[in-house]
N, C-alpha and C positions, 0 to 999 in steps of 0.2 A: 362519506362525502362522495362526490363523482367529480371525473377531469375529463373535461373536453379535450379533445387532441386532434387539432389539423391534420397533422401528421405524427404517427407513432411508430417509432422503432421498437421493436418489442424484444429484441434478440432471443426470443424462444427457439426451440429446436431448429425449426426452419427458417429462423433469421427473417419472420415475415414483418413488413412495414405496412400499415393500416392508415387509410386516410377517412378523414371524417369519422370518428368515432368516440366513443366516453367509456372510461374505465369505472367498475364499480369497486367501491372499496368500503368493506366492513370490519369495524374493529382492527384498522391498520394492516388488514390482508385485501389483497385484490381476491374479488369475487367473480368478476365478469367483464368482458369486453363487449361492448354492443355497437353496432353501425348507430351512426347518427349523433346527433347532440343532444345532451341532457339539458333540463332546465330546474329553477328551483335554488333554495337559499343555500344549500349545501354543495353547490356546483362551483369547481375551481375552472374559470374559461380561460384554456389555451389554443382556442380553436384557429388562431392566426400564428398559432407556434408550432415547432417542431419538438415532442416529448421524448427523451431517451431515459433508460434507467439510471438510476443514481449510480455515480461512477465510484468503481472501486478501486483503492489503493492498495496494493497488496505487499509493498514493502515500503516502510517511511521510518525517519527517525524524528521524532518531533524535537527532540532536545537538541537539532540543527537550528532551530527558529533564532535562538537567542545571538548566535554569531554572525548573523547577517550584518554586514558594515562595521564589524569589529576592527580596530586597528591591529591586524594582525600583521607583523612583519615577517612571516617565516614566507619563503619561496623554494617549496619543495620542487624537485625534479623527477619524483617518482610516489608512486601510488603510497609504498610503505613510509618513505619520508613524509606524507602528507597525515598519515597516522601516528607517526612519531611526533612530528614538529606541531600539529594541529588538534588533531581531534583526541588523543589521548591526553592532552593539557585540558583540553576542553570538557570532557567528561569528570575528569578529577577534579574540576573546580565548581560543580553543580554543588545546588544544595536542595533539601525538600521543597523549598518555595520556589526554585527556579523550576524544578521538575514539573511541578504543579503548574505552573503560570505558563511554562512553554508548551505544555499540553493544551491548555484551554486555548491559547492564540492560536497554535497549530489546528485544532479542531475547528475554530471559527473559521480560519482561512479554508480549509479543506470545505467546509459546509457553503461558503460564499463561491467556493469554485466548483460545487456541484458533485463533491465527493461524500458519499453516505455511508461508506463505510472503508474501514482502513485497517492495517495490521503493523504494528510500531514494535521497535525493538530499543530500549532504553539503555544508556549506560551512564551510571554515576556510583562509583564503587563507594565514595565516600557517603551514599546517601542511604547505605545497607546498616541495617534493616529497615524498610518503611519505603525506601524511594519507588518501588511499584505501586503502592498503595497511592501514593502522592500522585503519580500519573493519572492513576483511575479515577481520582477526586476530580482531577482537572478536566478530565474526559466527559465525565458524567454532568458537567457541568453546562454541556452542549447537549443537544439530541442526536448525536452522530453514534454510529455501531463501531466499536473499537475492539481489535484481537491485540493484545498488548503482552510483552515479555520483557524480563530483565535479560542483557546479554552478556551471557557467561563468557568470561576469561580469565586465563591464567596467566597471564604476561607479567604479572607482578609476582603470582604465588598461588599455589594450590589451595591455599586456604580462602583467597578471593573467588577463585572459582567455584568453591563448594558453597560459599557465601552467596552466589548468584543463583545458582541452583535451587538453594534453600529460600530466598526471595520467592522465585517461582512458586516453587511449592506452596509456600506461605499464602501468596495471593490465591491462587487456585481453590486451596482446600480452607482458607479462613475467612477471606474477603469478598472473593468474586460473588457470592450469593448476594451481597449487598446492593450490586448493581444490575438494571435491567438490560443495559447494551454495550457492558464492557466484559469481555472474558479472557482468560490466561491461556499462555502457550509456554514453551520452552524455546530458548535460543541460544545457539554457540556462534560466539562471533566469527571464528574461524577454526580452520583445524590447526593453522601454524600459531595461533595463541591459546592452544589448548592442548592437553594431553591424550593419550590413548585411555587412562582410567577416568578422566573428565568425560570424554565422550562416551565411554561404555555408561558410566554414572547417569548422565542425561538421557541416554536412550532408555535405561530401567524407570528413570522416574516418568518419562514422558508417556512410554508405553503403559503404566500403570495407572496414570491419569487420563490414559486415551486423548491425548493432546499432541500436537505437531511439534516439530522442532524446525525454526528456520536457524539458516546459517549462511555466512557469506562465503560462497563457494567460487574459488579461482578468480576472484575479482582482479587481483592483480599477479604479476608473475611470481611475487614473494611466496604466496600461497603453492605454487607449484613447486619452485627451488626448495622451500623448505621442507616437503613431503617427501622429494626424491632423497634428500639428504638424511631425512629422521628415518622414513619407513622403507626408502629405496622404490618406491613407486609413486605415481601420480596421486592427486587427492581422493578422487571418486574410488580408485583402486582399493587405497588406504582404508578409506572409510568404509568399503563395503566388506573388508576384511575384518575391521572391528564390528560388525553387525549394525552399522549405524543406521543402514536402511530398512532393518527390522520396524522404526519408527514412520510415522507419516512425517515426511522431511519436505520441506520447503527450500530450494537452493537458490538464493539470491544472486544475479548478476552471470555466473558461468561463462565470463568470458573466454577464459583460455580452455575450455573443456574440450575434448578431441572428439572425434567421431566414436571412438570404441568407447569413450567415458559415457556420451550420451547414450549409448545403446544398455550401458549399465543402469543409469538414470531412468531410462525408459522401461527397463525391465523391471524396476523397482517402484515403479509409479511416483518417482519423484516429480513435484510440480516446481517449475520455474517461476522465479519474478524477475521479470527483464525490467531493467532500470537504464534505457538509452540515453536520456538526458544527464544523468549521473556519470554514465561511461565516458560519455564526451568530456564533462568536465573534469573528470579525473585524468583523460587521457589513458584508460587502460585498454581500450580496444573495444571490438563489437562482437557481441554473442553470436554465435551460429544458431539462431533461432531457427532458420529454414530447417537446418537438419533436425532439430528439436521437432519441428511439426511434423516432418516426414515419419519420424520415429512414433509419434503419438503423444510426445510429451504435453501435458498440460500447461499452457503458458499464459500468465497475467502480466500487467505493468505495474510498476512503483516510479515514485520519483524519488526514494534514497535520503528524502529529508532537503532536497534541492529547491523542488517548485512545487506547491500544492496545485497548479493550474494543470490538470492532468491533460489538458487538449493541447499544451505544449509537449506533453511527454509523447502524445500519440504522434504528434507531427514530427518530434524528433526520431521515433522509431521509423516513420516512413521515410524520411529523407537520408538518414543514415543506411537505411537496408538498400536504398536504391543506389546510394551512393557507392556502396561496398560491392555491388553489381556492376557498378556502372551502366544501369538500364533504368531509363525513366519510366518503364514498365514493371519492374523487379520486385516491387512490393505493392499488395493492394490495400487501400486505405481502409475500408471497412474493417480488416482484419485487426488493425489496431484499434479500433471502436469495442469489437470482441473481445480482445484481451482486456481493455479498460473496463468492461461489464462483468459478462458472463463468465470469461477467462480467469479474470483476477478472483471474483466470487469462488471458481472451483479450487484456485491455488489455494485459498483460506478455508476450505471446506464448507463453504457457507452457499454452496450454489443451489440449494433445494430452498433456500428462504430468499436470496437476493440476486442481483446480477442480471434479470431480466424481467419484463411485463407480462405476466400471464398469470391466470387462476391458481392461488394458492400460495404465491409468493408475497413477501413484504411490500407495502406501497411505497416505493421508495422511487421518487422521479425528478427529473429535472427538464424544466421548461425553459425552451431557447426561443428567442425572436432574432432570425437569420437575417430575413430581407437583404436585399431588395428583389433578388432574383427568384424564379418561379421554383418551388422545391417539391419533389414529386416523392413517391414510393420509390421510383427507381434511382434517384440521385441523392435520397436524404442521407445516408448514411456516409457517403464519400463527400457530400456538402459538410456534413457535421465536423468530419476529420480534418478538411481543408481549410475549414472559414472559420468555425466556431472557436470562442474564448470565453473565459470566467464573464469578461464583460458583456456577453450575449444572454447571460442566466438572466431569467424573468423571475424564476421561483426554484427554491430547493425544497422538496417534499419528504419527509420521512415518516414510515408509519401511516401516512395519510394527513399529515400534520405540514401546514407550511411553517417551514422553520428558517426561511430565508428569502427577503426580497430586497432588492435595492432600495437603499434609503429608509430601510426599517432595520436591518442588520440582521445578525443570528440570535433566534430564541436564547435568553439566558445571559448573553453576553452585550455588557453595556460599555460605552466610552470608558468609564473609571476602570473596569477590568482589562481592556486594553492598554489604559495608561499603565497599570502596574505591571503587564507584561513587559512593556518598553523600560520601565525602569527595572526590573528585573534582569533584564538583558544589558543595561548600563552597567548594573552591579557586578555581572559576571566578567565583563570587560576588565573591570578594576582588578579583580581578582586573576585574570592570566597573567 
């Protein structure tokens, strides 16, 4: 196939933005970008539109979809209370069918919002063993690319934590090969919900399998307080002492991480999944991504399961960091687009395949009809971040195939499937 682009935001190393070009795709891979427009039956014509790389959500929880609108009466006044009073009740109410359908529904929503790849962490202790395979089955019913894991926690028992680690091992070794676009990794919920032996066991398994570990790190103050009580030092230093950073680590949030801890993350090549929309909703604070960037930390954007519209996540990032500095010029909008594409791809260890539009990469694109103002190579990235939304998407393309168009829906997902998603959500509410 060939893709005509009025404006092409490449996100390549030079961050080039090209005008009036066409992208040549062969067998799902970009093989060239040439000036001018192509013609023929195999052409996708976006000559009046802006084309960006497929968006990448590097930290999400698809199992959050079913509780939207749920009649939950809890009124937590802290992040820890939200975990105890809401989330831990939700994940214990999950069944394999809820896991499967929440994955289908979430993947459909992400594709509708231009997300072509994601990193998910699932928590459903009562679905073990087999819950992660149910998630993978749900993901595979759509054409999205997914990195999935079971969220290991010892909050109830060490045995439950071991079962979580085993769930990840079993998926990677026994089931992953069944899927074309779904791969496994490891995940620890937090330091404060695990123990040192579990951390060490997770590192051993992840490094042996050559897979990353994702962890919620210093999202709430409880993580810091418990670490000081248990280990006598802050979480990053405690994890360093445990050898945690011998693995490839994706640290989600890092809201309360100090400059000294950021230096440790940078020295150990830890990547950070920044979740600005979630952090405002949970009222936990604002991560010091400015210092992280200065230290050379790889940064990507995630929605933490709150909102699949990554355009809103990008705008939230811009807004909160300007507000934090009280400076309307304090954060550069295109940086948010960089983090939502090539940055998130790098966080997930997939930047050799996705995150930018250049030869050798997967042909994952989003086409946008932004009008009415003029869009030029100089203003395109700013324009996308400041004005675009999922409603402006005309196509989501994965591997050279158009997998979503307004009015036609997402490939592989029909109305009956989405009805089943809603019914599964209602059933979950009854169990809460």
